[in-house]
N, C-alpha and C positions, 0 to 999 in steps of 0.2 A: 843228609841225603845218602842213601846206600850207594856203595861203589858201583854196583851194576847199572844204576841209573845214570851215574856220571859217565860211565863207559859208553852207554847208549847215546847220551847227549854228545859226547866227543865224536863218536862215529858219525852221527848225523851232521855235525858241523863240518867234519872232514869231507864227507861225501858232497855236501853242498858247496864247499870251497872248491873241490875238484870239478864239480859240474860247471862252476864259473871260470874254470881254468886259471885259478889263482894259486900262487905259492903262499905258504904261511906268512912270509915276509910281506908280500903284496897285500894280503888281507889285513895284517896288523897295521901297515902303513895307512891303508884306506879307512880303517876304523879308528885310527889314533891310539892303537894299543901296542904293547910290547910283543914282539914275536914269541917270547917265552910264555906270555899269557895264552896265546893261540895254541902253542905246543902243549901246555899243561891242560887246557880244556880238551883238546883233541885226544889226549892220552887218558883222560878221565882222572887226572890228578888234582884238578882244581874245579871247585864249584863256582861257576861264573856268576857275577852280580847281575842284577836286573839291567843296569845300564849297559854292561858289556853284551849281554844277550840281545838287548834292543839294537845296539849298533850292528851286531853280527846279522841279525834278522833283516834289518834294513838293507845292508850291503849285499847280502847273499840272495835277497828276494825270496825268502822262504817263509811259510806260515809258522807262527810260534808253536802251534800245537804239533808240528812235525818233529819238534825236538824232544818230545816226551812220548814214552811208550803208550800205545793205545791199540785198540782193536779196529781202528778205522780201515776201511777197504782201501786198496791201493789206488783205485780209480778216483775216489773222493780225495785222497791225499794228493794226487797229481793235479786235480782241479784246484785245490786249495793252494798248491805251490804256484800254479799259474796266476791265480788271483793275487797272491802276494807280490809276484813279479810285476803284474799289471799295476798294482797300487804304488809300486816303487817308481814307476815311470812318470814323466811330466805329462800334463794334460794333452799336449799335442801328440805325444807318442801313444797315450791311451786311446785317443781317437783313431789313430792308425791301426792299432791292434784290434779295436772293436770292428772297424770297417773290414779288416782282413778276415777276422773270424766270421763275420756276418756273410761275407762273400763265399768263404769256404763252406759254411753250413748250407747256404743256398745251392751250391754246386753239388754237394753230397746228397741233399734232398732231391735235387733234380735227377741225379744219376740213379738214386733209389727208385724214383718214380718211373724213369725210363726203363730200368731193368725189369720192373714188374709189368710193363706194357707188353702186350703180345706183338711180336715182330712178324710182319707178313712179307 
């Protein structure tokens, strides 16, 4: 794998780790990895194994395709990231998330409709 791809991968892992407010040590501990492994991946010095990437993806709640360079739009990427986090939740928390999103969407649609209505 070319070094620029490893650097990209490392940057994405680092960003996801920071989004989760984790230190390298915390991420390593939670994934059962050595902190040196996390450091080497983030610096682009190590090509992570499938097993390691799988553990990182699960813990960080990120879509696998977000770790590889693509021309995917930012909005689609954000939705995919949310879906990965959703899939990492237990069924009870998934239900809470779905109900919350449904309520929010209804409120936004209502506001959109109210905004378009003439006010007398």
